[in-house]
C-alpha positions as CSV (number, residue, x, y, z in Angstrom):
1,X,-13.8,81.5,1.4
2,X,-12.3,84.4,-0.5
3,X,-12.6,84.8,-4.5
4,X,-9.4,85.3,-6.6
5,X,-10.7,85.3,-10.4
6,X,-13.0,83.3,-9.5
7,X,-10.7,80.4,-7.9
8,X,-11.9,79.8,-3.8
9,X,-10.0,80.5,-1.3
10,X,-10.4,78.7,1.8
11,X,-8.9,79.7,5.5
12,X,-6.8,75.9,7.5
13,X,-5.0,75.6,10.3
14,X,-1.7,75.6,8.2
15,X,-2.9,78.6,6.1
16,X,-4.8,79.5,3.2
17,X,-5.8,77.5,0.0
18,X,-6.4,78.4,-3.5
19,X,-9.0,75.5,-5.0
20,X,-10.8,75.2,-8.5
21,X,-13.5,74.0,-10.0
22,X,-14.5,69.8,-10.5
23,X,-17.9,69.4,-12.7
24,X,-19.9,72.1,-10.2
25,X,-17.8,71.5,-7.2
26,X,-15.4,73.2,-4.7
27,X,-11.9,71.2,-5.3
28,X,-8.6,71.6,-3.0
29,X,-6.2,68.8,-3.8
30,X,-2.8,68.1,-2.9
31,X,-3.4,69.6,0.6
32,X,-1.1,67.9,3.5
33,X,-2.5,66.5,6.7
34,X,0.6,65.8,7.8
35,X,4.5,66.3,7.6
36,X,6.6,64.6,4.9
37,X,6.8,60.7,6.1
38,X,11.1,60.9,5.2
39,X,14.1,60.8,6.6
40,X,13.8,60.8,10.5
41,X,10.6,60.6,10.0
42,X,10.5,57.9,8.1
43,X,8.3,54.5,9.1
44,X,7.9,56.1,12.1
45,X,4.9,57.9,13.0
46,X,3.3,61.2,11.5
47,X,4.2,64.7,12.4
48,X,1.5,67.6,11.8
49,X,2.3,69.3,8.7
50,X,4.2,73.0,8.8
51,X,2.3,75.6,8.6
52,X,2.8,77.7,5.1
53,X,2.6,81.5,4.1
54,X,0.8,83.2,1.5
55,X,-1.8,80.9,-0.2
56,X,-0.9,77.9,-0.9
57,X,-2.2,76.3,-4.8
58,X,-4.2,73.0,-4.6
59,X,-5.5,72.6,-7.8
60,X,-3.4,69.6,-8.3
61,X,-3.2,66.3,-7.1
62,X,-0.3,66.0,-4.6
63,X,2.5,63.4,-4.6
64,X,1.4,59.8,-3.9
65,X,3.1,57.6,-1.3
66,X,6.1,54.9,-2.5
67,X,4.7,52.4,-4.2
68,X,5.6,49.8,-6.8
69,X,3.5,48.7,-9.9
70,X,0.3,46.3,-9.4
71,X,1.2,42.7,-10.6
72,X,0.9,42.8,-14.3
73,X,-2.4,41.3,-14.6
74,X,-4.4,44.1,-12.8
75,X,-2.6,47.0,-14.4
76,X,-5.2,47.3,-17.2
77,X,-8.2,47.4,-14.3
78,X,-6.5,49.6,-11.8
79,X,-4.4,52.9,-13.1
80,X,-2.0,54.1,-11.2
81,X,-1.8,57.2,-10.3
82,X,2.2,57.9,-9.5
83,X,3.5,61.5,-8.8
84,X,7.1,62.3,-7.3
85,X,7.6,64.1,-4.2
86,X,8.0,63.8,-0.5
87,X,4.7,65.8,0.7
88,X,2.9,62.5,0.3
89,X,0.6,62.6,3.0
90,X,-1.7,64.9,1.4
91,X,-5.7,64.4,1.0
92,X,-8.6,66.5,-1.8
93,X,-11.9,68.1,-0.7
94,X,-14.2,67.9,-2.5
95,X,-17.4,70.7,-1.9
96,X,-20.7,71.5,-2.5
97,X,-20.6,74.7,-0.5
98,X,-17.9,76.6,1.5
99,X,-20.8,78.3,3.7
100,X,-22.6,75.1,4.5
101,X,-22.2,71.8,7.4
102,X,-22.9,69.0,5.2
103,X,-22.2,65.3,6.2
104,X,-18.8,64.3,5.3
105,X,-17.3,61.1,3.4
106,X,-13.7,60.7,4.6
107,X,-12.4,57.4,1.9
108,X,-9.6,55.0,2.7
109,X,-8.8,53.1,-1.4
110,X,-8.0,49.8,-1.4
111,X,-4.9,48.6,-2.9
112,X,-3.6,45.3,-1.1
113,X,-1.8,47.9,1.6
114,X,0.5,47.6,-1.6
115,X,-1.2,50.1,-3.9
116,X,-3.5,53.1,-4.5
117,X,-3.8,56.6,-3.5
118,X,-6.3,59.8,-2.9
119,X,-6.0,60.7,-6.3
120,X,-7.5,57.5,-9.0
121,X,-9.6,59.1,-11.4
122,X,-12.8,56.5,-10.0
123,X,-12.9,57.9,-7.0
124,X,-13.2,61.9,-7.7
125,X,-15.5,63.4,-5.0
126,X,-17.7,65.7,-7.4
127,X,-21.0,63.9,-7.5
128,X,-21.0,63.3,-4.0
129,X,-20.6,67.7,-3.6
130,X,-23.3,67.6,-6.1
131,X,-25.7,65.7,-3.6
132,X,-24.6,67.5,-0.7
133,X,-21.7,65.9,1.0
134,X,-18.1,67.0,1.4
135,X,-16.0,63.7,-0.1
136,X,-12.2,64.1,1.3
137,X,-9.7,61.0,-0.4
138,X,-6.6,60.2,1.5
139,X,-3.0,59.1,1.4
140,X,-1.5,57.0,3.6
141,X,2.1,55.4,3.4
142,X,1.7,51.8,1.8
143,X,4.2,48.6,2.1
144,X,6.8,48.4,4.5
145,X,6.8,52.4,4.8
146,X,3.0,52.0,6.3
147,X,2.8,47.7,7.6
148,X,6.7,47.1,8.4
149,X,6.4,45.3,12.3
150,X,9.7,44.4,13.9
151,X,8.3,44.3,17.7
152,X,10.0,47.7,18.5
153,X,8.3,50.9,20.0
154,X,6.4,51.6,16.5
155,X,4.3,50.1,15.1
156,X,1.2,50.4,11.8
157,X,2.3,54.1,11.0
158,X,-0.1,54.1,7.9
159,X,-3.2,53.4,10.4
160,X,-1.8,56.2,12.4
161,X,-1.2,58.4,8.6
162,X,-5.6,57.5,8.5
163,X,-6.0,58.6,11.6
164,X,-4.6,62.0,11.5
165,X,-5.9,62.0,8.2
166,X,-8.9,61.5,10.0
167,X,-7.7,64.0,13.0
168,X,-7.5,66.8,10.3
169,X,-10.5,66.6,9.2
170,X,-12.3,67.3,12.8
171,X,-10.2,69.7,12.8
172,X,-10.4,72.0,9.1
173,X,-13.3,70.7,7.3
174,X,-15.4,73.3,8.8
175,X,-13.6,75.7,5.9
176,X,-15.1,73.6,3.6
177,X,-18.5,73.3,4.3
178,X,-18.2,70.4,6.5
179,X,-19.7,69.2,10.0
180,X,-17.1,67.4,11.5
181,X,-19.6,65.7,13.9
182,X,-21.4,64.3,10.9
183,X,-17.9,62.6,9.3
184,X,-18.3,58.5,7.5
185,X,-15.3,57.5,7.2
186,X,-15.1,54.5,4.0
187,X,-12.9,52.5,2.2
188,X,-13.1,49.2,0.4
189,X,-10.7,46.3,-0.3
190,X,-7.3,47.4,2.1
191,X,-9.9,50.6,2.9
192,X,-11.8,48.6,3.8
193,X,-9.7,46.2,6.7
194,X,-8.8,49.2,7.6
195,X,-12.5,50.8,8.2
196,X,-13.0,47.5,10.4
197,X,-9.1,48.5,12.5
198,X,-10.2,52.0,12.9
199,X,-13.4,50.8,14.6
200,X,-11.8,49.5,16.9
201,X,-9.1,51.6,17.9
202,X,-8.7,54.1,20.5
203,X,-6.9,56.3,18.6
204,X,-9.3,56.7,16.2
205,X,-12.4,56.5,18.7
206,X,-14.6,59.6,18.1
207,X,-13.1,60.9,14.9
208,X,-15.6,59.6,12.3
209,X,-19.5,59.2,12.9
210,X,-20.6,55.8,11.2
211,X,-18.5,53.3,8.6
212,X,-18.8,52.2,5.2
213,X,-16.7,48.8,5.0
214,X,-16.6,48.1,1.3
215,X,-15.1,44.0,1.1
216,X,-12.9,43.5,3.8
217,X,-13.2,43.2,7.0
218,X,-12.1,43.1,10.5
219,X,-9.9,38.9,10.3
220,X,-7.4,40.5,8.0
221,X,-5.0,41.8,10.5
222,X,-1.5,40.3,11.4
223,X,-0.2,38.7,14.9
224,X,3.5,40.6,15.9
225,X,4.6,36.6,15.1
226,X,3.8,37.4,11.6
227,X,4.6,40.6,11.7
228,X,8.1,39.8,12.2
229,X,8.3,37.2,9.9
230,X,7.3,39.9,6.9
231,X,10.5,41.7,8.1
232,X,12.5,38.9,9.0
233,X,12.2,38.1,4.7
234,X,11.9,41.7,3.8
235,X,15.6,42.3,5.7
236,X,17.2,39.2,3.9
237,X,16.3,40.5,0.3
238,X,17.3,43.7,1.4
239,X,20.7,42.1,3.1
240,X,20.6,44.0,5.9
241,X,19.5,43.1,9.5
242,X,16.1,43.1,10.6
243,X,15.6,46.6,12.4
244,X,13.5,49.9,11.9
245,X,16.3,51.5,12.1
246,X,18.9,49.3,9.5
247,X,15.3,48.3,6.5
248,X,14.9,52.6,7.2
249,X,18.3,52.9,6.3
250,X,17.9,51.7,2.7
251,X,16.5,54.0,0.2
252,X,13.0,54.3,-0.5
253,X,13.0,52.3,-3.9
254,X,15.4,49.0,-2.9
255,X,12.6,49.2,0.0
256,X,9.6,49.7,-1.9
257,X,10.6,47.0,-4.9
258,X,11.5,44.6,-2.3
259,X,8.4,44.5,-1.1
260,X,6.7,44.3,-3.7
261,X,8.9,41.1,-4.4
262,X,7.5,39.8,-1.5
263,X,4.2,40.4,-1.8
264,X,4.2,38.9,-5.5
265,X,5.9,35.8,-3.8
266,X,2.6,35.4,-1.1
267,X,-0.2,36.0,-3.6
268,X,1.3,33.7,-6.8
269,X,3.2,30.8,-5.5
270,X,2.3,31.1,-1.7
271,X,5.0,28.1,1.0
272,X,2.8,27.7,4.1
273,X,6.1,26.4,5.4
274,X,8.0,29.6,5.1
275,X,4.4,31.8,4.9
276,X,3.0,30.0,7.4
277,X,-1.0,32.0,7.6
278,X,0.0,34.5,5.2
279,X,0.2,32.0,2.6
280,X,-3.9,31.9,3.3
281,X,-3.8,36.1,3.5
282,X,-1.7,36.7,1.0
283,X,-1.5,39.9,2.1
284,X,2.6,40.2,3.7
285,X,1.9,43.9,4.4
286,X,-1.2,44.5,6.6
287,X,-2.0,45.8,10.2
288,X,-0.3,44.0,13.2
289,X,-1.6,43.7,16.5
290,X,0.9,45.3,18.3
291,X,-0.9,45.8,21.4
292,X,-0.5,49.6,21.7
293,X,-1.9,51.1,18.4
294,X,-4.3,48.0,17.3
295,X,-4.6,46.6,20.9
296,X,-6.7,43.3,20.4
297,X,-7.6,41.6,16.7
298,X,-10.4,43.5,15.6
299,X,-12.7,41.4,15.5
300,X,-12.5,40.7,19.2
301,X,-12.7,44.4,20.5
302,X,-15.8,45.0,18.2
303,X,-17.6,41.8,19.7
304,X,-16.8,43.5,23.7
305,X,-18.8,46.2,22.0
306,X,-16.0,48.8,20.7
307,X,-17.9,51.2,18.1
308,X,-21.2,50.0,19.1
309,X,-22.2,53.5,19.1
310,X,-21.2,53.8,14.8
311,X,-23.2,52.9,12.4
312,X,-21.9,50.9,9.5
313,X,-22.6,49.5,6.5
314,X,-20.9,46.6,5.2
315,X,-20.8,44.3,2.5
316,X,-19.1,42.7,-0.5
317,X,-19.6,41.5,-4.8
318,X,-21.2,38.7,-5.8
319,X,-18.5,37.3,-7.0
320,X,-15.5,39.0,-5.7
321,X,-12.8,36.0,-6.4
322,X,-13.5,36.6,-10.5
323,X,-11.3,39.2,-9.8
324,X,-8.2,37.0,-8.9
325,X,-8.7,34.7,-11.5
326,X,-10.3,36.0,-14.6
327,X,-7.9,38.3,-15.8
328,X,-4.9,36.4,-15.6
329,X,-6.7,33.8,-17.4
330,X,-7.0,30.8,-15.4
331,X,-10.4,30.4,-14.9
332,X,-11.3,27.7,-17.2
333,X,-7.6,25.8,-16.8
334,X,-8.5,25.2,-13.2
335,X,-9.6,21.2,-13.0
336,X,-11.8,19.7,-10.1
337,X,-8.7,18.5,-8.5
338,X,-7.5,22.2,-7.9
339,X,-11.0,22.7,-6.6
340,X,-11.2,20.2,-4.4
341,X,-7.3,20.7,-2.8
342,X,-8.3,24.4,-3.1
343,X,-11.9,24.1,-0.8
344,X,-9.6,21.9,1.3
345,X,-7.2,24.3,2.3
346,X,-10.4,26.4,3.3
347,X,-11.4,24.5,5.6
348,X,-14.4,22.7,3.3
349,X,-15.3,19.5,2.8
350,X,-16.4,17.5,-0.7
351,X,-20.4,17.6,0.3
352,X,-19.9,21.5,0.9
353,X,-18.1,21.9,-2.8
354,X,-21.4,19.9,-3.7
355,X,-23.9,22.7,-2.2
356,X,-22.1,25.6,-4.4
357,X,-22.3,23.2,-7.0
358,X,-25.7,22.0,-6.9
359,X,-26.9,26.0,-6.9
360,X,-24.5,26.7,-10.0
361,X,-25.1,23.5,-11.9
362,X,-23.8,24.8,-15.4
363,X,-20.8,26.1,-13.6
364,X,-16.9,25.2,-14.2
365,X,-14.6,24.4,-11.5
366,X,-13.2,27.6,-11.6
367,X,-16.3,29.1,-11.1
368,X,-17.0,27.3,-8.4
369,X,-13.7,28.2,-6.9
370,X,-14.3,31.9,-7.5
371,X,-17.8,31.7,-5.6
372,X,-15.8,29.8,-2.2
373,X,-12.6,33.0,-2.8
374,X,-15.3,35.1,-2.4
375,X,-17.0,33.4,0.9
376,X,-13.6,33.2,2.4
377,X,-12.0,36.3,1.6
378,X,-14.7,38.6,1.7
379,X,-19.0,38.3,2.5
380,X,-18.4,35.3,5.3
381,X,-15.7,38.0,7.3
382,X,-17.9,41.3,6.6
383,X,-20.8,39.0,7.8
384,X,-19.0,38.2,11.3
385,X,-18.4,41.7,11.8
386,X,-21.9,42.8,11.6
387,X,-22.9,39.5,13.9
388,X,-20.6,40.9,16.7
389,X,-22.1,43.8,16.1
390,X,-25.9,41.8,17.3
391,X,-25.8,43.5,20.7
392,X,-24.5,47.4,19.3
393,X,-26.6,50.6,20.2
394,X,-26.3,52.0,16.5
395,X,-27.2,49.5,13.3
396,X,-25.2,48.0,10.8
397,X,-26.7,47.0,7.3
398,X,-25.5,44.6,5.2
399,X,-25.5,45.3,1.3
400,X,-24.4,42.8,-1.5
401,X,-23.2,44.7,-5.1
402,X,-25.1,41.8,-8.1
403,X,-24.1,43.9,-11.1
404,X,-22.3,41.7,-13.6
405,X,-19.5,43.6,-15.6
406,X,-19.2,42.6,-19.3
407,X,-15.5,42.9,-19.4
408,X,-13.1,39.9,-20.5
409,X,-16.1,39.0,-22.7
410,X,-19.0,38.8,-20.0
411,X,-16.3,37.0,-17.2
412,X,-15.1,39.1,-14.8
413,X,-18.6,39.4,-13.3
414,X,-19.4,41.5,-9.9
415,X,-15.6,41.1,-8.9
416,X,-13.1,42.3,-6.2
417,X,-13.7,45.9,-7.1
418,X,-16.6,46.6,-9.7
419,X,-18.8,48.7,-7.3
420,X,-16.0,52.0,-6.7
421,X,-17.0,53.7,-10.0
422,X,-21.1,53.1,-9.2
423,X,-20.4,54.1,-6.0
424,X,-19.0,57.0,-6.7
425,X,-21.1,57.9,-10.0
426,X,-18.1,58.0,-11.9
427,X,-18.9,56.0,-14.9
428,X,-17.7,58.6,-17.3
429,X,-14.1,58.5,-16.6
430,X,-11.9,56.4,-19.3
431,X,-10.4,54.3,-17.0
432,X,-13.1,52.6,-15.0
433,X,-13.7,50.6,-18.4
434,X,-11.4,47.7,-18.3
435,X,-13.6,46.9,-15.1
436,X,-16.9,48.0,-15.5
437,X,-16.9,47.6,-19.8
438,X,-17.6,49.6,-22.1
439,X,-21.8,50.4,-21.8
440,X,-22.0,50.4,-18.0
441,X,-25.8,51.1,-16.7
442,X,-25.7,54.8,-15.8
443,X,-28.9,53.1,-13.9
444,X,-27.0,51.1,-11.1
445,X,-24.4,53.5,-10.5
446,X,-27.6,56.0,-10.1
447,X,-28.8,53.1,-7.5
448,X,-25.5,52.5,-6.4
449,X,-24.5,56.0,-5.5
450,X,-27.8,57.4,-4.1
451,X,-27.3,54.3,-1.3
452,X,-24.3,55.9,-0.1
453,X,-25.1,59.6,-0.3
454,X,-28.5,57.8,2.1
455,X,-26.6,56.3,4.6
456,X,-23.8,59.6,5.2
457,X,-26.8,62.1,4.7
458,X,-29.6,60.0,6.5
459,X,-27.9,57.7,8.3
460,X,-29.9,55.0,6.7
461,X,-29.0,53.5,3.2
462,X,-33.0,52.0,2.5
463,X,-33.6,47.9,3.9
464,X,-33.7,46.6,7.2
465,X,-30.9,46.8,9.5
466,X,-28.9,43.3,10.0
467,X,-29.8,41.2,12.8
468,X,-28.9,37.6,13.0
469,X,-32.4,36.5,13.0
470,X,-33.2,37.9,9.7
471,X,-29.7,38.7,8.2
472,X,-31.4,41.0,5.8
473,X,-29.2,41.9,2.9
474,X,-30.1,44.5,0.2
475,X,-28.7,43.4,-3.3
476,X,-27.6,46.5,-5.5
477,X,-27.7,46.6,-9.0
478,X,-30.6,48.5,-11.2
479,X,-32.0,48.7,-7.9
480,X,-32.2,47.7,-4.3
481,X,-34.2,44.5,-3.5
482,X,-34.0,43.5,0.8
483,X,-33.7,39.6,0.5
484,X,-33.4,37.9,4.3
485,X,-29.9,35.6,4.4
486,X,-29.0,35.1,0.4
487,X,-26.9,32.3,-0.4
488,X,-27.6,30.8,3.4
489,X,-27.2,27.5,3.0
490,X,-23.2,28.6,1.2
491,X,-22.9,30.9,4.8
492,X,-23.7,28.2,6.9
493,X,-21.3,25.8,5.5
494,X,-18.4,28.4,7.2
495,X,-19.8,28.4,10.8
496,X,-16.6,26.7,12.5
497,X,-14.1,27.5,10.0
498,X,-13.9,30.8,8.9
């Protein structure tokens, strides 16, 4: 590294970068890892980023991937960053010292494969750098730009963007003081679904040595038939043929708007006759098992030992489902009939619902449905991954984040995504307060962030690995408590169902 006016300068394969400092960390922002995915490259596999002359400014976040807004009920909770420009396949690096050889965290953001970016304030990596970890946050293509499937020779360009970012890290992270042989890939929600998919992908093999999956698991992929179904709906909305060439010829803004409308439809009023299995998953754009990029359903590949040598930390929040009913004001409006119908759609019998009720004697029907949604979407799929790795050579740890957010008059609870500012130790960011509340306890951030740092640096979060005998789970709040098979009676209801 060289210094110009106290600004850090590093050399990567494409040229020199001038960064800045951020809360004591060195920061390099908006660094391209692949070429702009437009023109002839639109909806295709990423190409390498071009070299540049001179010293490139890396003091500001780069363009974000095209995307629509979050649904209205989530816009206060998840503040979007929208930066125009075509060079959207970029990443950000926070480093403690460019002269070192520190472990590396590569973060893949969530947002239903429709929203988010690596420049969200809650993902600021300065605290990881403070604690001896090089933190990298990445952009990837979203919606139809990244996950359109038409049955042609291109599939999952959004996943391939993530692979390209990991390759760039392998080839360049040493310039930032990172060790390319000690990379942990991590993500939340769609990012976690991506992580478990990457774990099963030949193209990603060897690009990371550890993995963390927060609130998302290998169940969330779709088959080619569903992929073509979504492409047909999108093409119909755009008035073009259901081919990649025809859809890619439509302006990005129109495609993004049409994809957002389809997502809103499937997430608010899904017709099972129209959407099939996607009426349950609620994700019309997600990785497709295409036979090449994703050769097999990830859980099947993991069961057969793919990724068995990669230590994995996987888990969920205690009350994930409350995110989907509290902000919209629906949780108090759910009655017993709605609860019974929804539970049946998820595969539970009335006697199963009573197990949830006995464990929550003061719960309303909406509270019980939120607990069922939590298990169907997040907890049980994560446990299935842990179970699939029972014979893996590397250990698996399972966690549950239990801190109850006081937001929405104390209703939001330990909901989906609430752990993120605690993991990144970014409670100081004003944009996190609608999610975590105005007085979120720093001690919970200290505990959670230290747990992630321990895993990234030492390969051990601090409790016993998960086995199908003990099912040890780290319950995370102001401290970590190791408990064997928490809520085991509810877990067993899903055997043979989910």
